C-alpha positions in Angstrom: 232.9 30.5 128.8 230.7 33.4 128.7 227.8 32.8 131.5 224.3 34.6 130.2 222.2 36.1 132.7 218.8 34.4 134.0 215.5 36.3 132.9 214.3 38.8 134.8 210.9 36.5 134.8 210.4 33.4 134.7 209.6 32.2 131.1 206.0 31.8 131.5 205.7 35.3 132.7 207.3 37.2 130.5 205.6 39.8 128.2 202.3 38.8 130.0 200.2 41.8 131.1 199.1 42.6 135.0 195.8 41.6 136.2 192.5 44.1 135.4 192.4 45.9 138.4 188.3 46.3 138.6 188.6 49.2 141.5 190.6 51.0 140.2 189.3 50.7 136.4 185.8 51.9 138.6 187.7 55.0 140.9 190.0 56.2 137.8 186.7 56.2 135.8 184.4 58.1 138.7 187.2 60.8 139.0 187.1 61.1 134.9 183.2 61.6 135.7 183.3 64.1 138.7 185.8 66.1 136.8 183.8 67.0 133.8 180.8 67.3 135.9 182.6 70.3 138.2 183.9 71.3 135.4 180.4 72.2 133.5 179.1 73.4 136.7 181.9 75.3 136.8 181.2 76.7 133.1 177.2 76.8 133.4 177.7 78.8 136.8 180.4 81.3 135.3 178.4 82.3 132.3 175.1 82.3 134.3 177.3 84.9 137.1 178.8 86.6 134.0 175.4 87.3 132.4 173.7 88.4 135.9 177.1 91.0 136.3 176.5 92.3 132.2 173.0 93.6 133.4 171.4 90.8 130.9 168.3 89.2 132.5 168.9 85.6 133.9 166.3 84.8 133.6 164.4 80.5 134.3 167.4 79.0 132.3 170.4 79.6 134.9 168.9 78.8 138.3 167.1 75.8 136.6 170.3 75.0 134.8 172.2 74.7 137.9 169.6 72.9 139.5 169.6 70.2 137.6 173.6 69.8 137.4 174.2 70.4 141.5 171.4 67.1 141.7 173.6 65.4 139.5 176.6 65.9 141.0 175.3 65.0 144.2 173.9 61.7 143.1 177.0 61.1 141.3 178.7 61.6 145.2 176.3 59.2 146.5 177.1 57.1 143.9 180.7 57.2 144.8 180.5 57.1 148.5 178.4 53.4 148.2 180.9 52.2 146.0 183.4 53.0 148.7 181.3 51.7 151.9 180.8 48.9 149.8 184.6 47.8 148.8 184.9 49.0 152.1 182.9 46.2 153.3 183.9 43.7 151.2 187.4 44.0 152.5 185.9 44.1 156.0 184.4 40.4 155.6 187.7 38.8 153.8 190.0 36.6 155.3 193.1 37.8 155.5 195.6 35.9 152.9 198.2 33.9 153.7 
């Protein structure tokens, strides 16, 4: 007379994947993009700084490159702020879940 334990989840839900979270995916992707841009910017700044400390001519390459990288980084941060603002606006407009 052994009793079996009931399953932890109902039979329809066993083995099913959790629903796809779009916001989490977008924010994780943006985090990877921002970290990659920051790494590239740091690497370029380090190379240009090393060239300047070594006494080699920096020329027009380093200032132009750093400026373009900074503009790209700024545009990515602006995109992140816009997405966060849009997500906040959609949450404010939603009725509370009951």
